N, C-alpha and C positions, 0 to 999 in steps of 0.2 A: 504492500499500499504506500509505504514512506517511499520507495522509489519510484514509483509513478508521479508522485507528489512533486520529488526532486527533479523529474525529467519534464513535467508539462508545466510547472510553473515558470521557468524560464520562456518557454514558448508564449505564453499568455503575456509577460512583459513586453513582447515584441509589438503588440498591437498599442494603438491610442489609449488615453485614459479617459477618452469621452463615452458618454453611456453607451453608445453606438458601438463603439472600441471595445468596452468592456463585454458587451453582450456578443460580440464576434469573438472575442477571445475565449469565452467560455464555448459557443457553440465549435469552436475550431478544436479543443482538446477533446471535447465529446464525440466530436465527428472522427477523429485520429483512432480513439478507444473503440468506436464503432467498426472501423474499417480493419481493426486487430483482433476483434472478438471474431472466432471461427463457426459462428453460427449461421451464416448466410454469405452470399457474395455481395460485393460492395456496390451494387446498384444503387443510384440516389433513394430510390423508393425503399431498398432494404435498410440502408443507412437511417434515413428517416423514421422507419419502423423500429429500429433498434434502438435509437434515441429515446422514442416515445415509451417503449416497452419494457426495455431492459434498463434503461438509467433514468427513468423518470423525468425526463426533459420534455416539457410540453411546448412544442416547435410548431407554429403555423406551416402548413404545407408550403404555400405559395413564398412565403419568406425564406423558407428553408431551400426551396429552389433557386432562387435569388441570390442567397447566400453562397450556394455551390456554384454559380457561375458569376459571381462576381469578380471584378477587376481590382477589388481593393485590399485582396488578402497579401498581405507583405512576405512574400515567399523570400524574396531577396534578404530580408532581415532574419527570419526565422531559419534558414538553412545554415547560415552560419552559427546560430545558437545551438542546433543539433549537432554540427561537428563539432564543437568546444565540448560536448557534453560525452564524447567518445572517451572511454579508459584507456589508457595506454594505447593510441592510435599506431605508435611506430614498431615497426619490426627490425630487429637488430639495428636499430638506430637510424631507420631511415621508413619513409612514408611510402609503403607499397601499394597501390592502385591498380586495378583492372580497367580495360578499355575494351568496349565491344557496341555493339548496336544489335538491336532486336526489331522484328517488325509485330505488329497487332493487327491482325485480321478482323474488318468490320463488315457489317452487313447494313446496307443502307446508303444513300446518297447524301452528297452535303454534310460529310463530317469532317472536322477539321483535322487537316494534316494526312488525308487519305488521298491515294494515288494508286495506281497500279505500278507495284514493285517486283522487281524479281526476286524470287526466294531460291536460293541453292540447296536450300534444305528440304525442298517440297518432294511429297511421296508419289508414287507412282499415280495415284487416283487424286492427286490435288493439283490446282492450277501452279504452274510455276510463275504467273502473273497475278499475285492475288491483289484484292482491293485492301489496303491496309496501310496503317500507320508505321514510320519507322522513326525509331528512337535510339539516338547514340548516349550511352551511359556510362559513367566512372563511378566504380567502387570501391570501397577500401576494403585491401585484402589484410585480415588480421586473425590471429589465433583468439578464440573465444571457448574458454573452459578446455582448452587442450585440442579443439578442432578449428579447421580454418571457416571463415565465413567472408561473405562479400557483403558489406554494407554501402547501399546507394548513396553517392554523394551529389552528384550533379547529373544533369540531363538536358537533351535539347532536342526537339523536332528537327528530323531533317525534309527539307521542302525541297524537290525536285526543280531543275532548274526549268526543266520544260513544263511543268504544270504552274510554276509561276508565272511564266511568259504567256501560257494562254489564258491567263488572269481568271484562275478557276475559283468558285467561290471557296473551295476546301483549303485554300493557301492562304486566305484573307483573317488579319487579325484588325479588328474594329478600333481606329484610332491609332494604327501604328503602319510602318511604310515595311511592306514584305521585302527582304533582299533576299539573294540567293548566297548561300555559302555552303564550302564542301563540308563533308564528315572530318575530314582532317583540321580544317579550320575550326569547325566547333569544338572538336576535341580539345585543341591547342588552346584554346580561349578558356574552357573548362579548367584542364591542367593548370593554367598560370592562376586563375582565381583560387583553387585550393592551395596551389604553392604560397600565394601571399596571406592566406588565413593561417598556414603553420609555417610561420617566418624563421628562416635559417635551418630548415629541415631538409636532406637531401630527398628527392623524389624520384622513385622508380617506377613507371610503367610497364605494366605486364600487358601484351596484347598479342593478336595473331599476325600472321606474315601481311595480312591486308593493311593495318594500321603501323607495323613497325618498319617505317622508311622514311625518307628525307623530308616528305612532306609533311610529316608530325615533328621528326627530332629538331630540325634546324630552326623553325620559327619560335619552338618552345625552348631550346638551348641558347638563342639568341636574348631569351628575356629571362632566364632564370640562371644561365652560365653552367659551370661544371657541375652543379647541384642537382642536374637533371640528367637521367639515363633511362634507357630504354632495354627491355628485355623482351625478345620475340622469338618466334620460329624462324628460321634461314630456309628460302628455297633452295630445292636440291639443284637447280642450274646457276645458282649465283657463284661467281667467279672469285678466288680468294687470291690475296695476295701477302707474302711475308713483309715484314715490317721494314720502313725504308733504312737504307744502311746509315751508319754514323758518319757525319759529313767530315771530310779530312780537314786539317787544320791550315794545309794549304789551299790559297783561295783558288777557285776555278770559276770560269765564267758560265754564267746560268744560273738558275734557281736551283736549290738543293732538290733531290728524289723524295716525293712524298710516298712513293709506293715502291717495296722491294719486288724481288721476283715473281712471277706469276705461278701459284701454288697448283691450279687446276679448279675446276668446279667443286661445288659442295660434295657431290657425290663421288668424284677422283678422290680428293682428299680421305672421306670417309672410308675407303676402301683399303687405304695406306695407313691410316689409325686404328683400325680395328686391331691388329696384333698389339698395339702398344695399350689398349683399354685395360683398366683396373675396376675392381669392386668398390662401390662408394654405398654406404648405409644411408638411406635418405627417407627422411617421414614423406611418405606418398600416400594419398587418397586414403587417410585414416589411420596409418599404421608403417611401421618402420621395413622398409624394402630394400634387398640388395640390388643395385644397379649397376651395369657394365656401360661403363661411360669413358670417353677419352676427351681431352681439351686441348687447346691451341690459341695462342694471341695472333692474329692476324689483321690484315686491313681490308677495308670493304671500300670499294669506290660509289657504291650507293649511299653510304652515310660519311664518305670522305674521313674517317677516324679510325683507330683501331679498337677491335671489338675482341672478347674471349668469346671462342665458339667451343660448343659442347655438343660431342655426338653420343645420343645414347642408343645403345645397340639392343634388341631382342632376339628372338630366335631366328627371325626370317627377315626382319624389317629395321630399320634406324629411322631415327629423326635427328634434327640439327637445331641447336638452340644457339642465340648469342646474347651477349648483354654488351652495353657500351661501360658499365662498369667493371673495369678491370680487377677491381679488390674483391669481386664476389667470388666466392669459392664453386667448384663443381655442385656441391651438395645444393648449396643456396638457390644457384640458377635451375636445377631441376625441382627443387621442392617449390619455388616461387611460380615456375611456369605450371606445375601440377596443380597449384592452388587456384590458377587463373580459371579451372573450371567451375568454380564456385560462382562465378558470375553468370555462367548458362543456369547454374541451379537458382541464380538469384532474379533471373528472368521468368524461371516458372513460379516463383513464389511471388512476384508481382502479378503474373498475368493470371496464374490459375489460381494458387491458395489466396491471394487476397482479392482477385478478382478484376484486375483492371481490363483483361480481355472482354469481359462482360457488360463493360460500361456503355450505357446507350446516350451517352452525351453527344451532343453535336457541335453546338457553338463552340468557338475558340477557347474563351475563358473558362467554360464548364469541362472543355475536354483538359485544358492545362491545369486546371485544379484538382481534376479527379486524378490524373497521373502524379502530381505532387503529393496528394495525399497517400496514395498507394505506395510511393518510393518512400516518405517520411514513416510510414507506419512499419515497412519493413526494417528500415534502420533502426527505430525506436524500439524493436521487437529484439534486435540484438543488442543494443545499448542494454537494454534490460537485462537481458541473460548474462552479458559481463558482469553487471553488478552483483549479480545472485552471488550469496555467500557459499552454497552447495552445488554441485554439478547436478542438472535436470535428469530424470529419469526417462529414458525412452520408453515412450508408452506401446508402442507396436515394434515386436521385435522383429529383426532384418538379419538373416545371416550373412555374416561378414561385416555388420555394421554395429556398434556398439554406443556409438556418440548419440547425443539428442539430437531431435529435428527441430528445425523450424516451427513446424505445428505444436511442438510440445512445449514451445514459450508462448505462443499463442494461448494455449490453454491456461497456463501458470498466470499470465496477464489478465484473461479473463476472468478468473477468480479472483484476483486483487481488486479489479477495477468493481466487480459488483457485491463485495463484502458489504456488510451492515454500516461500518464506520466510515467507507470511503466517500460517502456524501458529506461528512463532517469535515474532511480533509479538502473537498473541492468546494465547499461552499453552496452546497445545494439542498435545498430543504425538502424537495419531494421525495416520496417514499419509493425505494428499491423494490426490485420484485423480492419474494421469500428466497433465503438460500436453498430449501429444497427445490424449487422450479429450477435455480439456475444450475444445481448439479444434475439434474435430469437432463436440460440442454447439452450440457458437457459431455455428459455419457452417450448422448444420440449423436453428436459430430464426431467425425474420423479425425 
């Protein structure tokens, strides 16, 4: 109960002190709790029903829908407060963040952010160009009670250039000029914003090969300097070069060499590196595993800087990873990239568990507010889990998995938010549902 109070109170302080501001702040925190509680999906009608039935907050329906579509919610003020509440955000002295994008398929026309987008993960019976929203997301990778988790920190809707040029209604935000920006530009802006909040902390971005290139590295490195690093997967046809030879003391005409000898493609170097590979003990996918890997410091013309490349060998296949941070060990590079998968789990938590994919919001501000509520609910859930004294127990046992799940934390928060004395903490005088009714609901949901 007091953990919730300590988390929610700073968020309320981000609103104005006027009567309307105080009312919005109260609705804001209870809306977040309604998103977190696992009784139903996060449709706006269900959120209203949860506030009325579970929390005893009597809200006029028309006013609530106006609140959910308001452009007055101070997201730019509230999000930094959430970042500051994360316990121990650093991993090994650095801020490790994951970067990726996801699509949110929708049904219906005139939904903000929707266009026909290519889905590389589409199944055989699915359209390769669904009508969907595309969101670029940055999440914090950190260990919570012994397991890796991804906490959403910032996001932006990607609006295709062709859709903006056609002046589609789904690309327009009332009162704002819509301009095209690439995903790399959006990602760079969010990384710089987060880095300025965590002043003086090295930032390492873990991403797939699509984002791990000079289009992201160069503009962010220009702003943040040598404290910014990229850890990504290396394409198999990338050409590697040895480090530039040490310039001789005798002056020569022309500039010094930037690159050494051509070592060959990543595939060619992997074949020669396998005999020198050694076993490394790495915490990977929830447990310590023995990994066969080899490493080498080389030059990349794509990034124009030295990188540490790690080849991970399996029975019949191999993958290559690289990091611009030469101080990272082989074990750290493999573990951080393995933890990158948690951003994919985060997409599932936001879209399916919390229910962002089922949202029926259509107007720009309603869509933006709903996705912000969904992501902030996920972040607060993990913050709550990090502040618990004991490690939560996994409710549904799965073979090979012993750590708690995201749904377990949601159940714990629901019980804390619906206790008899929570209303006194949050200054509401309405009578809450009986404990037996809440326990029955918690037993019914998965």
